[in-house]
C-alpha positions in Angstrom: -18.0 101.4 -152.5 -14.9 99.4 -152.7 -13.5 97.9 -149.6 -10.3 98.7 -148.5 -9.1 94.8 -149.2 -11.1 94.5 -152.4 -8.9 97.8 -153.9 -5.5 96.2 -152.8 -6.5 92.9 -155.0 -7.7 95.1 -157.7 -4.1 96.9 -157.5 -1.9 94.0 -157.0 -2.8 92.5 -160.3 -1.7 95.9 -162.3 0.6 97.0 -160.1 3.6 95.1 -158.4 2.8 94.4 -154.7 -0.2 96.6 -155.2 1.6 100.0 -154.6 3.5 102.4 -156.2 6.3 103.1 -153.4 6.6 100.2 -151.2 6.3 101.3 -148.0 2.9 101.9 -148.3 2.0 98.0 -148.9 2.3 97.2 -145.1 4.8 94.7 -145.6 6.8 95.6 -142.5 3.1 95.5 -140.2 1.4 93.5 -141.7 -2.5 93.8 -142.8 -4.0 95.5 -145.6 -3.1 98.8 -146.7 -5.9 102.1 -146.5 -6.7 103.3 -150.0 -7.0 107.1 -149.2 -9.7 108.6 -150.9 -9.4 112.2 -149.3 -7.8 114.7 -146.9 -9.0 117.4 -145.0 -6.6 119.5 -142.7 -5.3 116.9 -139.9 -7.4 114.0 -141.2 -7.5 111.5 -144.1 -10.1 109.5 -145.0 -9.9 105.9 -146.2 -12.2 104.3 -149.5 -14.4 102.6 -146.6 -15.0 106.2 -144.8 -13.0 105.9 -141.9 -11.5 109.0 -140.9 -7.7 108.8 -139.4 -5.7 111.6 -137.4 -2.7 111.9 -140.0 0.4 111.5 -138.7 2.5 111.1 -141.9 1.3 114.0 -144.1 2.5 112.5 -147.2 5.9 111.6 -145.6 6.6 115.5 -144.8 5.2 117.8 -147.1 1.6 118.8 -145.7 3.0 120.9 -143.2 0.0 123.0 -143.1 -2.8 120.0 -143.3 -4.4 119.2 -146.0 -6.4 121.6 -148.3 -5.4 124.6 -146.5 -7.2 127.6 -148.3 -4.8 129.8 -149.4 -2.7 126.8 -151.2 -6.1 125.2 -152.5 -6.5 128.9 -154.3 -3.1 129.4 -155.6 -3.3 125.7 -156.9 -6.3 126.0 -158.3 -5.5 129.5 -160.0 -2.3 128.0 -161.7 -4.3 124.9 -163.3 -6.2 127.2 -164.9 -3.4 128.9 -166.3 -2.1 125.7 -167.7 -0.5 122.5 -166.3 2.9 122.7 -167.7 5.0 124.4 -170.9 8.6 123.0 -170.9 9.3 126.9 -171.0 10.5 129.3 -168.1 8.2 131.0 -165.6 8.0 133.7 -163.7 6.6 131.8 -160.8 10.1 129.6 -161.1 11.7 133.2 -160.2 9.6 133.8 -157.0 9.9 130.0 -155.5 13.6 130.4 -155.9 14.0 133.5 -154.5 11.9 132.6 -151.6 14.0 129.9 -151.2 17.2 131.6 -151.2 16.2 134.2 -148.3 15.3 131.6 -146.3 18.6 129.6 -146.5 21.7 132.0 -146.8 24.3 129.3 -147.7 22.9 129.0 -151.2 23.0 131.5 -154.0 21.4 129.8 -156.7 18.8 126.9 -156.6 18.0 124.3 -159.5 13.9 123.0 -159.1 13.6 119.6 -160.0 10.4 117.3 -159.6 11.6 114.6 -156.8 13.8 114.0 -153.6 15.5 111.2 -155.6 16.4 113.4 -158.8 18.0 116.0 -156.5 20.5 114.0 -154.3 21.6 112.3 -157.6 22.1 115.6 -159.2 23.7 117.1 -156.2 26.2 114.1 -155.5 26.8 114.8 -159.8 27.6 118.6 -159.4 29.9 117.6 -156.4 32.1 115.4 -158.7 32.2 118.2 -161.4 33.0 120.7 -159.3 36.1 119.2 -157.6 36.7 116.5 -160.2 36.5 114.1 -157.8 34.9 110.4 -158.0 33.9 109.1 -154.3 31.7 110.2 -151.6 30.7 109.3 -148.7 26.9 108.3 -147.6 25.8 106.9 -143.7 24.1 103.2 -143.5 20.1 104.4 -142.2 20.3 107.7 -144.2 18.3 107.6 -147.2 18.7 109.6 -150.3 16.5 108.1 -153.0 16.7 105.1 -155.0 19.5 106.2 -157.4 22.1 103.4 -157.8 25.0 104.7 -156.3 23.1 105.5 -153.0 21.3 101.8 -152.5 24.6 100.7 -150.7 24.9 99.2 -147.4 28.2 99.4 -144.8 30.9 97.1 -145.7 32.6 94.7 -143.4 35.2 96.7 -141.9 36.7 100.1 -141.3 35.5 102.9 -144.1 34.9 99.8 -146.9 33.1 100.6 -149.6 29.7 99.9 -149.9 27.7 96.8 -151.2 24.2 96.9 -153.2 21.3 96.4 -151.2 19.0 96.1 -154.3 18.8 93.8 -157.3 19.7 95.6 -160.7 22.7 98.3 -159.0 26.0 96.8 -160.0 29.1 96.7 -157.4 30.7 98.9 -160.7 27.7 101.6 -159.4 28.6 101.8 -155.5 32.3 101.4 -156.1 33.0 104.8 -155.6 30.5 104.6 -152.6 32.2 104.4 -148.7 29.4 103.9 -146.2 30.2 104.8 -142.5 28.0 104.5 -139.3 26.2 107.7 -138.9 27.5 109.8 -136.0 30.6 107.9 -135.6 33.4 110.6 -135.8 36.3 108.0 -135.6 35.1 106.1 -138.6 34.9 109.6 -140.4 38.4 110.6 -139.6 39.5 107.1 -140.7 38.0 107.7 -143.9 38.9 110.9 -144.9 42.7 109.8 -143.5 42.2 107.3 -146.3 40.4 108.4 -149.1 40.4 112.8 -148.5 42.1 113.6 -151.7 40.0 111.4 -153.7 36.4 112.5 -152.0 34.3 114.9 -154.3 31.8 114.8 -151.3 30.0 113.7 -148.1 26.4 113.5 -147.8 23.8 113.4 -145.1 20.6 113.9 -143.4 21.0 116.4 -140.6 18.4 114.4 -139.0 17.8 110.8 -140.2 14.2 110.0 -141.2 14.3 106.7 -142.6 15.6 104.8 -139.2 12.8 106.3 -138.1 13.8 110.2 -136.4 17.9 110.3 -135.2 19.5 113.5 -135.2 23.4 113.9 -136.1 25.4 114.9 -132.9 27.1 117.9 -132.8 30.7 116.5 -132.8 29.5 114.7 -135.6 28.6 117.7 -137.8 31.3 119.8 -136.6 33.8 116.8 -137.5 31.7 116.4 -141.2 32.3 120.4 -141.7 36.3 120.7 -140.3 37.0 117.5 -142.5 35.4 118.4 -145.5 37.0 121.9 -145.3 40.4 120.4 -144.9 40.3 118.2 -147.9 38.8 120.0 -150.2 35.5 117.5 -150.0 31.8 119.3 -150.3 29.2 118.7 -147.6 25.9 117.8 -148.8 23.1 118.7 -146.5 20.0 116.3 -147.3 16.8 118.2 -146.4 14.6 117.0 -148.3 12.6 115.7 -145.3 14.0 118.3 -142.7 13.9 121.3 -144.9 11.6 123.7 -144.2 9.9 121.1 -141.3 12.3 121.6 -138.5 12.8 125.1 -138.8 12.2 127.8 -141.0 15.6 127.7 -142.5 15.7 123.8 -142.5 17.8 122.0 -139.5 21.0 123.9 -141.5 19.5 126.8 -139.5 19.5 125.0 -135.9 23.0 123.6 -136.3 24.5 127.3 -137.5 22.8 128.6 -134.1 25.0 125.4 -132.3 28.2 125.4 -134.1 30.0 128.6 -135.5 30.3 129.0 -138.5 28.4 125.8 -139.6 27.0 125.6 -143.5 27.2 123.1 -145.9 28.0 123.3 -149.5 25.2 121.8 -151.3 22.0 121.9 -149.6 18.8 119.6 -151.2 15.3 120.1 -150.5 12.1 118.5 -151.1 8.5 117.9 -149.6 7.7 121.2 -148.0 9.1 123.3 -151.0 6.4 121.8 -152.7 3.5 122.0 -150.6 2.4 117.8 -151.8 3.4 118.3 -155.2 6.0 116.6 -157.3 9.1 119.2 -156.3 12.4 119.3 -154.9 15.3 121.6 -155.7 19.3 121.6 -155.0 21.6 124.5 -154.2 24.7 126.0 -153.2 27.3 128.9 -153.4 27.3 130.9 -157.1 30.8 129.6 -157.8 29.7 125.8 -157.4 26.4 126.1 -159.3 28.1 128.1 -162.1 29.4 124.0 -163.0 26.0 123.3 -163.8 24.4 123.0 -167.5 24.0 125.4 -169.5 26.8 127.6 -167.9 29.1 124.2 -166.9 29.9 120.4 -167.9 27.7 119.5 -165.2 24.3 118.2 -167.3 21.2 118.0 -165.4 17.6 118.6 -166.9 13.6 118.0 -166.7 10.9 118.2 -168.9 8.6 118.7 -165.6 11.2 120.8 -163.5 9.6 124.1 -162.1 6.0 122.6 -163.0 3.6 126.2 -162.7 1.5 124.2 -160.2 4.1 122.7 -158.5 5.8 125.9 -157.9 2.1 128.0 -157.3 1.4 124.9 -154.4 5.3 125.4 -152.9 5.2 129.0 -153.0 1.8 129.5 -151.3 3.2 126.8 -148.4 6.3 128.5 -147.9 4.5 131.6 -147.8 2.5 130.7 -145.0 4.5 128.9 -143.1 6.4 132.3 -142.5 3.8 134.2 -140.8 4.8 135.2 -137.0 4.7 132.5 -134.4 4.0 129.6 -137.1 7.1 127.2 -135.9 6.8 127.7 -132.2 3.6 126.4 -132.5 3.9 123.8 -134.3 7.0 122.7 -132.6 4.9 123.2 -129.2 2.2 120.7 -130.8 4.8 118.6 -131.5 6.8 118.3 -128.0 3.3 117.9 -126.6 2.7 114.5 -128.4 5.7 113.2 -128.1 5.9 113.9 -124.5 2.3 112.7 -123.9 3.5 109.4 -125.8 6.3 109.1 -123.4 3.9 109.5 -120.4 1.6 107.0 -121.4 4.6 104.7 -122.0 5.8 105.5 -118.8 2.5 104.6 -117.2 2.6 100.9 -119.1 6.0 100.3 -118.3 6.8 100.0 -121.9 11.0 100.9 -122.6 10.1 104.3 -124.8 12.2 106.9 -126.2 11.4 109.9 -128.3 12.5 113.2 -130.3 11.4 116.0 -132.3 12.3 119.3 -133.8 10.0 121.5 -135.3 7.0 119.5 -136.9 9.2 116.0 -136.9 9.2 113.7 -134.5 10.3 109.7 -133.8 9.8 107.1 -131.0 11.4 104.0 -130.1 10.5 101.3 -128.3 13.7 101.1 -126.3 14.8 103.2 -123.6 17.3 105.4 -124.9 17.5 107.4 -128.1 19.4 105.3 -131.1 22.4 107.1 -132.1 23.0 105.0 -135.7 21.1 102.2 -137.5 22.4 99.0 -135.6 21.3 100.2 -132.8 17.8 101.4 -134.3 17.5 97.8 -135.4 17.5 96.5 -132.1 14.3 97.7 -131.2 10.7 95.5 -130.3 9.3 95.2 -133.8 6.6 92.5 -132.7 5.6 95.3 -130.3 5.8 98.4 -132.5 3.3 96.2 -135.3 0.9 95.6 -132.1 1.1 99.1 -131.3 0.5 100.7 -134.8 -2.2 98.4 -135.4 -4.0 99.2 -132.4 -3.7 102.8 -133.3 -4.9 102.6 -136.8 -8.0 101.1 -135.5 -8.3 103.2 -133.2 -8.4 106.3 -135.9 -4.8 107.3 -135.5 -2.6 107.2 -138.8 1.6 106.5 -137.7 3.7 105.6 -140.3 3.4 101.8 -141.5 7.4 100.8 -140.7 9.3 100.9 -137.5 12.1 102.9 -139.5 10.0 106.4 -140.1 9.5 109.5 -139.1 6.4 110.8 -138.2 4.9 114.5 -138.9 3.0 117.0 -137.3 0.6 119.5 -139.1 -0.6 123.4 -138.3 -3.9 121.7 -138.7 -3.7 119.0 -135.7 -5.8 120.3 -133.1 -5.6 120.0 -129.2 -8.2 117.2 -129.6 -6.6 115.7 -132.1 -3.6 115.2 -129.5 -5.5 114.3 -127.1 -7.3 111.7 -128.8 -4.2 110.3 -130.4 -2.6 110.3 -126.7 -6.0 108.6 -125.1 -5.5 105.7 -128.4 -2.1 105.3 -127.0 -3.3 104.5 -123.4 -4.9 101.2 -124.7 -2.6 100.5 -127.7 0.6 100.3 -125.4 -0.8 98.1 -122.8 
């Protein structure tokens, strides 16, 4: 049996950084990444056979836990029928119908293979539908690794963004306006300056890549009002929050609190694929009609609507619609973060936490941050120490300060209790 260290050394010889997605490398927290051999329910097991209570859940998709019987049965049956056809299947229709039934802001949906592909396509669709080029994003919101989205805020109010990755040219970011999350004043100023040039605003309703930072009600209300007034489309990136924080996504949560709230374009991923590579974007019919083959906005994908992925996603969506599912998931998540808050208070550690549905985040600071700049002031050294102490105790949290966590239906009371017991030592 190869150790995690041996596997990492081997991987580093053939894969850049030894990983196929940067956060997995443990660079933010130090140490050796765990190579996972299998998952079962609320647990994952590394190459050395150690078991961990899993609060990553493949970064969100595993809302039912690993290896749920109904999902496993659906995937096994689909795989036996064929891995991929490059032609339409009935299951694509069924999954689209299931998503649309639960998200009333959309009339049609296009299936793709990744969240990055979905957000990229949504922005292209917004540009094609409006005939405009510029768009707004917010610092700290991650929408995939498309060139125009890998940008940070400029130096002044409502300035264009600067590339944050080598290989992204200034020209690729030239039409991207980057603002501070939850800053209504900046948003008003940006629309005053660029309103008639903006194709869309793209935003995470709960940002999950600066840990867990939710959009305030005034901010979301302003987004909807300004987009409507200036003819821009509001794109809600629910790759992470969709069917994870509520059955209808975060937009269902905000629609209950803001009369008339609805996005123009929605982007989904993670849970709708149940752990398989699958994502989607959708909108009202008049917007979606701009997509090829009906309109001039081109988008295509060989593996889009893959029959095994759609089987996995469809089985997952049907399970989470069972009565009481989200109430139980939310209660479990609240118990976890309330318990962590109490443990931190016992140890005199500055701590704040928040959750919605099965998604949560915590910060080693006394108040919840509202934007990326504040998130960056949290105690990184203490977090890294906490992370490794929890890992040693068999609790697998995100290996980075700036990532949200996830609870699944498979987590038990014993798992929550064990997590809090580990935290009592780790937060000393």
